[in-house]
Structures are given as structure tokens and as C-alpha cells.
DOKOLSE-773855 format. One line per 2 residues: number of its first residue (from 0); for each residue z negated, x, y of C-alpha. Coordinates in steps of 0.2 Angstrom, whole numbers, plus 5000, padded with zeros to 4 digits. Layout:
% residues N
NUM> Z:X:Y ~ ... $
This chain:
% residues 576
0> 5001:5001:4999 ~ 4995:5014:5011 $
2> 5014:5022:5007 ~ 5021:5006:5010 $
4> 5013:5002:5028 ~ 5019:5021:5034 $
6> 5035:5016:5028 ~ 5035:4997:5041 $
8> 5026:5009:5055 ~ 5042:5022:5054 $
10> 5055:5010:5053 ~ 5047:4998:5067 $
12> 5044:5015:5079 ~ 5064:5019:5071 $
14> 5069:5001:5079 ~ 5061:5002:5093 $
16> 5068:5019:5098 ~ 5084:5011:5095 $
18> 5082:4996:5105 ~ 5075:5007:5118 $
20> 5093:5018:5117 ~ 5101:5004:5116 $
22> 5094:4997:5132 ~ 5096:5013:5141 $
24> 5115:5013:5137 ~ 5117:4996:5145 $
26> 5109:5001:5160 ~ 5113:5018:5165 $
28> 5120:5022:5181 ~ 5131:5036:5183 $
30> 5132:5050:5195 ~ 5149:5050:5204 $
32> 5158:5064:5214 ~ 5170:5064:5226 $
34> 5183:5070:5217 ~ 5179:5055:5206 $
36> 5182:5045:5221 ~ 5198:5057:5226 $
38> 5207:5053:5209 ~ 5200:5034:5206 $
40> 5202:5028:5226 ~ 5219:5023:5235 $
42> 5213:5032:5247 ~ 5219:5037:5265 $
44> 5231:5051:5260 ~ 5239:5038:5246 $
46> 5238:5020:5253 ~ 5252:5025:5269 $
48> 5267:5029:5256 ~ 5272:5020:5237 $
50> 5283:5030:5225 ~ 5299:5023:5221 $
52> 5303:5038:5209 ~ 5297:5052:5197 $
54> 5311:5065:5194 ~ 5303:5078:5182 $
56> 5308:5093:5174 ~ 5299:5104:5162 $
58> 5302:5118:5151 ~ 5288:5120:5140 $
60> 5284:5138:5130 ~ 5276:5135:5114 $
62> 5271:5156:5112 ~ 5261:5156:5129 $
64> 5258:5136:5128 ~ 5262:5137:5146 $
66> 5276:5125:5156 ~ 5284:5128:5171 $
68> 5293:5114:5180 ~ 5295:5104:5196 $
70> 5294:5084:5201 ~ 5304:5075:5211 $
72> 5297:5060:5221 ~ 5307:5047:5228 $
74> 5293:5038:5242 ~ 5293:5026:5253 $
76> 5283:5025:5270 ~ 5273:5007:5269 $
78> 5259:5010:5283 ~ 5266:5022:5298 $
80> 5246:5021:5306 ~ 5242:5034:5291 $
82> 5238:5055:5293 ~ 5254:5062:5287 $
84> 5247:5070:5275 ~ 5249:5066:5256 $
86> 5238:5068:5240 ~ 5246:5075:5227 $
88> 5236:5076:5208 ~ 5237:5092:5197 $
90> 5222:5097:5186 ~ 5216:5114:5186 $
92> 5224:5127:5178 ~ 5241:5122:5183 $
94> 5246:5127:5200 ~ 5259:5121:5213 $
96> 5269:5136:5219 ~ 5278:5128:5232 $
98> 5283:5111:5240 ~ 5301:5106:5252 $
100> 5304:5092:5261 ~ 5321:5091:5270 $
102> 5325:5107:5264 ~ 5307:5114:5271 $
104> 5294:5122:5262 ~ 5279:5113:5268 $
106> 5260:5117:5267 ~ 5251:5115:5255 $
108> 5230:5115:5256 ~ 5219:5113:5239 $
110> 5205:5106:5241 ~ 5198:5101:5223 $
112> 5201:5108:5208 ~ 5213:5093:5204 $
114> 5218:5088:5222 ~ 5232:5097:5234 $
116> 5235:5090:5252 ~ 5253:5091:5257 $
118> 5258:5092:5275 ~ 5270:5081:5281 $
120> 5267:5076:5299 ~ 5285:5081:5303 $
122> 5295:5070:5293 ~ 5312:5065:5300 $
124> 5322:5049:5293 ~ 5340:5049:5292 $
126> 5351:5053:5308 ~ 5337:5054:5319 $
128> 5329:5067:5329 ~ 5311:5058:5331 $
130> 5299:5064:5320 ~ 5291:5051:5309 $
132> 5276:5045:5319 ~ 5286:5038:5333 $
134> 5300:5030:5321 ~ 5294:5010:5318 $
136> 5304:5010:5302 ~ 5294:5008:5288 $
138> 5306:5006:5276 ~ 5315:5025:5275 $
140> 5316:5033:5260 ~ 5310:5053:5258 $
142> 5310:5065:5244 ~ 5298:5077:5240 $
144> 5299:5094:5228 ~ 5284:5099:5221 $
146> 5287:5115:5210 ~ 5271:5120:5198 $
148> 5265:5130:5183 ~ 5252:5137:5171 $
150> 5243:5132:5157 ~ 5238:5113:5154 $
152> 5225:5107:5146 ~ 5227:5109:5127 $
154> 5221:5094:5118 ~ 5206:5096:5107 $
156> 5207:5077:5101 ~ 5222:5068:5105 $
158> 5224:5056:5110 ~ 5205:5053:5113 $
160> 5201:5073:5120 ~ 5219:5072:5126 $
162> 5230:5085:5133 ~ 5248:5095:5130 $
164> 5247:5096:5109 ~ 5254:5114:5105 $
166> 5256:5115:5087 ~ 5269:5116:5071 $
168> 5277:5104:5058 ~ 5273:5107:5040 $
170> 5289:5117:5038 ~ 5280:5129:5052 $
172> 5294:5123:5068 ~ 5285:5122:5085 $
174> 5281:5101:5088 ~ 5275:5100:5107 $
176> 5270:5085:5118 ~ 5257:5076:5129 $
178> 5244:5062:5128 ~ 5234:5060:5144 $
180> 5227:5042:5145 ~ 5212:5041:5155 $
182> 5212:5061:5157 ~ 5228:5059:5171 $
184> 5248:5063:5170 ~ 5240:5073:5183 $
186> 5236:5085:5167 ~ 5254:5091:5169 $
188> 5264:5088:5181 ~ 5261:5084:5202 $
190> 5259:5064:5203 ~ 5250:5052:5215 $
192> 5239:5049:5198 ~ 5234:5031:5202 $
194> 5239:5017:5190 ~ 5242:5003:5203 $
196> 5256:5013:5211 ~ 5271:5016:5200 $
198> 5287:5020:5202 ~ 5297:5005:5208 $
200> 5313:5012:5200 ~ 5308:5022:5186 $
202> 5308:5038:5180 ~ 5315:5052:5174 $
204> 5311:5069:5164 ~ 5321:5084:5162 $
206> 5314:5093:5146 ~ 5322:5112:5143 $
208> 5318:5118:5125 ~ 5327:5132:5114 $
210> 5344:5126:5105 ~ 5334:5123:5088 $
212> 5323:5109:5093 ~ 5326:5091:5103 $
214> 5318:5085:5115 ~ 5314:5065:5117 $
216> 5307:5055:5131 ~ 5303:5037:5139 $
218> 5321:5027:5141 ~ 5339:5030:5135 $
220> 5345:5049:5135 ~ 5358:5050:5152 $
222> 5360:5069:5148 ~ 5362:5083:5136 $
224> 5368:5100:5142 ~ 5367:5116:5134 $
226> 5361:5129:5144 ~ 5359:5152:5145 $
228> 5348:5160:5134 ~ 5345:5146:5121 $
230> 5342:5132:5126 ~ 5348:5117:5130 $
232> 5340:5103:5141 ~ 5338:5083:5136 $
234> 5337:5070:5151 ~ 5330:5053:5148 $
236> 5328:5039:5160 ~ 5317:5022:5163 $
238> 5325:5010:5175 ~ 5310:4998:5176 $
240> 5295:5003:5184 ~ 5281:5015:5173 $
242> 5262:5021:5170 ~ 5262:5037:5175 $
244> 5253:5044:5158 ~ 5267:5035:5150 $
246> 5280:5047:5153 ~ 5280:5060:5139 $
248> 5292:5072:5132 ~ 5291:5076:5115 $
250> 5299:5092:5107 ~ 5302:5096:5087 $
252> 5315:5096:5076 ~ 5319:5077:5078 $
254> 5332:5067:5069 ~ 5335:5047:5076 $
256> 5342:5031:5068 ~ 5350:5017:5080 $
258> 5349:5000:5078 ~ 5345:4984:5089 $
260> 5336:4970:5086 ~ 5344:4951:5089 $
262> 5330:4947:5104 ~ 5325:4932:5116 $
264> 5337:4942:5128 ~ 5351:4946:5119 $
266> 5353:4964:5110 ~ 5337:4976:5111 $
268> 5343:4993:5106 ~ 5330:4999:5095 $
270> 5328:5018:5088 ~ 5316:5027:5076 $
272> 5314:5047:5079 ~ 5306:5056:5067 $
274> 5306:5074:5061 ~ 5320:5078:5050 $
276> 5310:5077:5032 ~ 5303:5061:5037 $
278> 5317:5051:5042 ~ 5316:5041:5023 $
280> 5298:5037:5027 ~ 5301:5031:5046 $
282> 5319:5020:5040 ~ 5306:5014:5026 $
284> 5290:5011:5030 ~ 5290:5006:5050 $
286> 5309:5000:5054 ~ 5301:4983:5040 $
288> 5285:4983:5053 ~ 5295:4986:5069 $
290> 5307:4971:5068 ~ 5294:4961:5063 $
292> 5282:4964:5078 ~ 5299:4961:5086 $
294> 5298:4943:5082 ~ 5279:4939:5082 $
296> 5275:4946:5099 ~ 5292:4939:5107 $
298> 5287:4924:5101 ~ 5268:4924:5105 $
300> 5273:4933:5125 ~ 5289:4931:5129 $
302> 5302:4944:5128 ~ 5301:4961:5124 $
304> 5298:4969:5144 ~ 5311:4983:5142 $
306> 5328:4978:5137 ~ 5337:4990:5150 $
308> 5327:5004:5141 ~ 5328:4999:5125 $
310> 5313:5000:5110 ~ 5310:5018:5103 $
312> 5297:5025:5088 ~ 5292:5041:5090 $
314> 5284:5052:5075 ~ 5268:5062:5088 $
316> 5256:5076:5079 ~ 5244:5063:5083 $
318> 5239:5047:5080 ~ 5248:5036:5092 $
320> 5249:5029:5111 ~ 5257:5017:5121 $
322> 5270:5028:5128 ~ 5284:5012:5137 $
324> 5300:5012:5126 ~ 5294:5028:5119 $
326> 5281:5022:5108 ~ 5271:5037:5098 $
328> 5267:5036:5080 ~ 5259:5047:5071 $
330> 5250:5035:5057 ~ 5257:5043:5042 $
332> 5264:5030:5036 ~ 5251:5020:5028 $
334> 5248:5004:5033 ~ 5231:5000:5041 $
336> 5222:5013:5051 ~ 5227:5030:5042 $
338> 5224:5021:5028 ~ 5208:5012:5035 $
340> 5205:4992:5036 ~ 5198:4989:5054 $
342> 5197:4972:5051 ~ 5183:4976:5035 $
344> 5194:4961:5027 ~ 5210:4966:5017 $
346> 5221:4960:5030 ~ 5222:4973:5040 $
348> 5231:4984:5025 ~ 5245:4970:5025 $
350> 5253:4980:5040 ~ 5253:4999:5051 $
352> 5242:4995:5063 ~ 5248:5013:5073 $
354> 5266:5001:5074 ~ 5256:4984:5078 $
356> 5244:4989:5090 ~ 5253:5002:5101 $
358> 5270:4991:5100 ~ 5259:4976:5108 $
360> 5256:4987:5124 ~ 5272:4985:5128 $
362> 5267:4969:5136 ~ 5249:4971:5141 $
364> 5248:4987:5147 ~ 5265:4992:5150 $
366> 5274:4977:5159 ~ 5256:4971:5164 $
368> 5243:4984:5171 ~ 5229:4986:5177 $
370> 5227:4994:5197 ~ 5210:5003:5193 $
372> 5206:5009:5175 ~ 5191:4999:5177 $
374> 5199:4986:5169 ~ 5208:4991:5157 $
376> 5201:4978:5145 ~ 5218:4970:5151 $
378> 5227:4982:5141 ~ 5213:4983:5125 $
380> 5208:4965:5125 ~ 5224:4955:5124 $
382> 5233:4970:5114 ~ 5219:4971:5099 $
384> 5219:4953:5102 ~ 5238:4954:5096 $
386> 5233:4961:5079 ~ 5225:4946:5074 $
388> 5241:4935:5085 ~ 5253:4945:5070 $
390> 5241:4942:5057 ~ 5245:4923:5061 $
392> 5261:4922:5061 ~ 5265:4929:5045 $
394> 5251:4925:5034 ~ 5243:4910:5044 $
396> 5227:4905:5054 ~ 5213:4906:5042 $
398> 5218:4923:5040 ~ 5220:4928:5057 $
400> 5203:4921:5062 ~ 5196:4932:5048 $
402> 5204:4946:5054 ~ 5196:4943:5071 $
404> 5180:4938:5064 ~ 5180:4955:5054 $
406> 5183:4966:5068 ~ 5167:4960:5076 $
408> 5156:4974:5066 ~ 5164:4988:5074 $
410> 5156:4981:5091 ~ 5145:4990:5101 $
412> 5138:4983:5117 ~ 5132:4998:5124 $
414> 5138:4996:5141 ~ 5150:4983:5152 $
416> 5169:4983:5147 ~ 5173:4984:5165 $
418> 5169:5002:5173 ~ 5164:5005:5190 $
420> 5179:5002:5204 ~ 5186:5016:5213 $
422> 5181:5032:5203 ~ 5194:5032:5187 $
424> 5181:5025:5176 ~ 5186:5015:5161 $
426> 5173:5005:5153 ~ 5166:5003:5135 $
428> 5176:5003:5121 ~ 5170:4985:5117 $
430> 5187:4981:5127 ~ 5196:4982:5113 $
432> 5185:4972:5098 ~ 5174:4960:5111 $
434> 5186:4958:5123 ~ 5199:4953:5107 $
436> 5185:4941:5102 ~ 5182:4933:5120 $
438> 5199:4930:5121 ~ 5198:4920:5103 $
440> 5183:4912:5110 ~ 5194:4906:5126 $
442> 5207:4899:5114 ~ 5197:4890:5104 $
444> 5187:4882:5121 ~ 5206:4878:5125 $
446> 5209:4869:5110 ~ 5228:4870:5111 $
448> 5237:4882:5102 ~ 5251:4875:5111 $
450> 5244:4879:5130 ~ 5238:4895:5124 $
452> 5254:4903:5119 ~ 5260:4894:5135 $
454> 5248:4905:5142 ~ 5253:4919:5136 $
456> 5270:4916:5140 ~ 5266:4912:5160 $
458> 5255:4928:5160 ~ 5269:4939:5154 $
460> 5281:4932:5164 ~ 5270:4929:5181 $
462> 5263:4947:5182 ~ 5280:4956:5174 $
464> 5281:4973:5179 ~ 5266:4973:5190 $
466> 5251:4981:5192 ~ 5235:4971:5194 $
468> 5216:4968:5193 ~ 5204:4957:5184 $
470> 5203:4944:5195 ~ 5219:4941:5196 $
472> 5222:4939:5176 ~ 5206:4929:5175 $
474> 5210:4916:5192 ~ 5226:4914:5181 $
476> 5219:4910:5164 ~ 5206:4895:5174 $
478> 5223:4885:5183 ~ 5233:4888:5167 $
480> 5222:4878:5158 ~ 5212:4870:5170 $
482> 5194:4875:5164 ~ 5184:4886:5174 $
484> 5179:4901:5160 ~ 5170:4911:5176 $
486> 5156:4914:5167 ~ 5164:4918:5151 $
488> 5171:4933:5160 ~ 5155:4937:5169 $
490> 5145:4936:5150 ~ 5158:4944:5142 $
492> 5164:4957:5153 ~ 5150:4964:5164 $
494> 5136:4963:5154 ~ 5128:4969:5135 $
496> 5122:4953:5130 ~ 5126:4941:5116 $
498> 5126:4924:5121 ~ 5114:4915:5110 $
500> 5115:4896:5106 ~ 5101:4886:5101 $
502> 5104:4869:5094 ~ 5091:4855:5084 $
504> 5095:4840:5077 ~ 5084:4825:5081 $
506> 5072:4817:5067 ~ 5086:4804:5059 $
508> 5099:4819:5061 ~ 5111:4807:5073 $
510> 5111:4818:5088 ~ 5111:4834:5092 $
512> 5102:4846:5105 ~ 5109:4862:5112 $
514> 5107:4874:5125 ~ 5115:4893:5129 $
516> 5100:4908:5131 ~ 5103:4925:5133 $
518> 5116:4923:5146 ~ 5120:4924:5165 $
520> 5113:4912:5174 ~ 5127:4896:5171 $
522> 5135:4903:5157 ~ 5145:4887:5151 $
524> 5157:4890:5137 ~ 5165:4874:5132 $
526> 5163:4874:5110 ~ 5177:4864:5098 $
528> 5173:4866:5080 ~ 5186:4863:5067 $
530> 5189:4861:5050 ~ 5203:4850:5043 $
532> 5202:4832:5052 ~ 5186:4831:5056 $
534> 5181:4841:5074 ~ 5167:4840:5088 $
536> 5167:4845:5104 ~ 5152:4848:5118 $
538> 5148:4858:5134 ~ 5132:4867:5132 $
540> 5125:4877:5147 ~ 5107:4887:5150 $
542> 5102:4868:5151 ~ 5095:4858:5136 $
544> 5109:4842:5130 ~ 5113:4831:5118 $
546> 5128:4821:5107 ~ 5125:4810:5096 $
548> 5133:4817:5077 ~ 5143:4801:5071 $
550> 5147:4807:5052 ~ 5141:4818:5038 $
552> 5154:4831:5041 ~ 5151:4832:5062 $
554> 5133:4838:5055 ~ 5143:4850:5043 $
556> 5155:4858:5057 ~ 5135:4860:5068 $
558> 5129:4874:5056 ~ 5126:4895:5063 $
560> 5137:4900:5051 ~ 5152:4889:5056 $
562> 5148:4893:5075 ~ 5147:4912:5073 $
564> 5166:4910:5065 ~ 5173:4904:5078 $
566> 5164:4909:5091 ~ 5158:4928:5095 $
568> 5138:4924:5101 ~ 5123:4921:5090 $
570> 5118:4905:5085 ~ 5100:4899:5081 $
572> 5093:4882:5074 ~ 5076:4878:5087 $
574> 5062:4866:5083 ~ 5061:4855:5101 $
């Protein structure tokens, strides 16, 4: 008994410690630096100019793990009440060598390890002799060219701890690429590294490589040129706006397979790129899921957002990333997530997770992009839920609900999903699994699959190729559904509390009493329960309410197991 008592004491103390750690995690406050603000804010040296196009040239050197390049930025002045100083981001140890504007070398000042200021006071509109500060027309375009070089940060665990990847394929040949979401595109090329300003007219990337290798990048191949010293340049270009972190070259011994998909907007060019010895696997394993993905997501979300640039799946030396029209694939030609099922149900082994998830980002992340990475739930919650929608399209609604229920096991509730604004701060990784379950809650509360699908189409049509905020998404959902989900968003996106639904039956079992607890003030998520032809709808708040229960079938729905199976919350039977 003494031993048992000791074990109980130890377990209790350990539980207290874990709860204390959870509390600290969910309430801790980060201390942000001036560098965080420079990176995460559309400040005075960014706000006055709008990026129209990036034209990037880069030459990676495998042996020295270095790159040299230039970035030409076409931009437009959108505010003539500005300092005339441009903030350009390029992370150390990369270095800017020189900057050319109007064929004149302009001064550059490094004010932070990752930030440069460029003096652009005397910018002349074409055909005038007047300095820009005396020129009233804000619509003229300029181009600034930045030359740079260095040894970029090497990825330690791409894509999570990102940077440049210098590795070799299984035959010992160089294989190079980059993964920089969150870390930022400025880890390898100079840019306005702010997610809220995408190049309106797209981007091009010219990669110079040994002629024994092939370079692949976003969009379509527009030029291939043989150079001296056994080098070849490949130029790829996208016509559509694109996230900075999505602009990525791949260099290796690539071969390709071209085909088309007959989609909602006509013939969509589809291209599969793999190392020469993996092409058969790419075609037999990935191609079927690519076509199934396009069919399912055009049904749920609307047309693929980048018909002009096509869809590419490119084998990569890391697990995967949503590079626009250039999706990185490194799942080793396995179903699931590296052969594992993240839903713990077996359902996730029916498809290749990376093909489905990373391609889903073409709609949410690449077409619809959050202005601030604090709102990255817009990218990850909808895309995580697309795995369930893919499942539903091919295997039915029950399987889909089992899948989204299963991924709850991955939720940590460590900190809020929405991060701090203006300081380049991502929120919790719960933006994946918890965010998907929030969307599933909303879908159940809408209680109309046609309306829900129309909502997804409407989001993709309304915010097509735009950078937006969480509030814009929230307001749109409220307006479209005519249900106010403000408290639902507040609960699941800004707190770590799991709402609790308390219920109890009257003595004669003819009335159900209910309320929410452990939630934000005013939490009022509608509950709609279904089982066959029986349904029961009620609107709990933080105040006790009641509703008649007319049949035994309705009573069967009102048990905690049934409620928790459909909604991400805890349900507890209590006594008044």
C-alpha cells in the first residue's frame, strides 16, 4: 500500500507539472525585437511601393554551397508621401554587392543582419527631368536591380527548419533546391519579404547550372540557353501573383512526363518531374492521385487557380511544400505521410498525403494568401480539411468524418492558432488539426452540404489571387451562411480552451438542459446532430437552456459520444 501511495503521489505531481507547463505555454509572451518588426510589418520603407514582378537569376555552386545572382524588381509607387527609401530584405550571411536604378548605382545601407535600406530619392519618371518627389503621378513603373552573393543558410531539417538544400541523389549526383516558408524568401534572394505584397504580374526565375543537370521552377519553361563553360540556363515564369516563399528552383538529373487534365476551365497542363531513375514510380504512384486530387478539389473549391501556369509535381529531397505550380514532392512514393496514417484510422493510407495536402494549398495559401503569417490558419486549416473532403469525395461522408475525428489526436492546445501580428510570428501548429476540426464544426452547424460547398467556391472566387486577413475570411463566412460564428472563431483561433457542453435530462427524460462552459464569454456554436433520418438541433450558450426531446431516437443522439464524434468539444452529463 505504501508503494501504491508513493506511485499515486508521483503521478499526481507529474500531472500537476504537465498542467503547469501547458498553462505556461498557452500564456507565455514572446519578446519581439526591432528586427521582428522590420520583417513582419509593412513599414514606412515598404508601404509606399508595390511589387509588380520579380525576375530572379541565380547560379548555385554545389561544391562551395554558395549562390550568386541578381534580382530585378519591377515596382509601382503607390504613395508619394514617403521617405524615398526602400527596405530590401536579404538574410545574412548573404550579401548585396550593388544596386542599379536608372542605370545609376545607388547607395545601400545595411541596418540589420537581414535588412538593407536603398536610397531611391531621385527616381525619375520616364521622359521627365523631375525628381520623383515632385512628380504627382503615382502609376509609373520602375525597375531596380540588386546583385548579390553568398553562402545561404543550409536547411537543417527541411521544410521545417529551412534554407538551401545541397545534397546528392542515390547515384551521387548533385541535387539542390530550397524550402523557406516562415524563414522567408530573403534567405536566398533580395526581395520585399512581406507576405502581403505579392508580385501582381508574376515572376521569372533563371537558374544557371552545369549542363549535366536540369533546372525546374515555377510556371512554364520560357527559355533554355547553352552557355560557355559547360553551363545551361533555364528560365521559368509564372503569369499569376505568387508568394515569395513559393518561388523555388530545383536542380538535379530530372526528366519529365507531360499530360493534361480536362478541368473546369479547359485543358490544364500537368507535368510530373522526377529524377531519371524514379520516373516510373512517379507515373504509376503519383499520377493517379494527382488526377483524383484535381477532380475532387475542383468539385469542392472551384477551378484550379493557375491554369495559365499549369500544374507541376516535382520530386524533391525533402518531404514536400506547396510551391505554386511547382509542388515539391518527397513522400518516397508511399501512401499516407511517409507510410503513416496521421488520422490513426487507416483511412489516411488510401492516398498519398503529400500529393493531396500540398496540392490543396494551390487554393488555400497560393491563390488565397494571408497578409500576415499570424493568420496562417487560412492556409493550413482549410488545406488540412481538404484531406477529409478528398476522402469524402471518393469513400463517403462517414469515412471523412472518421478521418477528421481521428486527427484530433494530434492537437496539442499549446498556444493560440493566431500568432502576434506585425512581427512575422506564426501561431500554434494546431492550425492544422484543430483548425480543420473548427471548419468541420462550422460545416455541421451550417447543416447544409450544398451551402457549405457553395461557401468554399465563394471564398475561392471572392478572394482569388488575393492576400487577405483572418477577419475578411470570418466576415465572409458569417455573411454567406447568415450565422454569426464570431465566438467560434474567437474560441478556436485565439484560446487553448476546449469548450465543454454540459447537458442533463429532466427526470422524465422528456427535456434536455444544456449550456457551454470553459469557453469565451458568449460562446454560442449551433449544434446539429444526425443519425439516419433523425436529427436534433439546438443553440447552446453560456446560460442554461432547455428543449423538449420528442423521441427515443432524439435522446440517443444526445449522448456525449455521439456529440463529440461530430463536434470538437467535450460533452459532459451533469446534474442540475
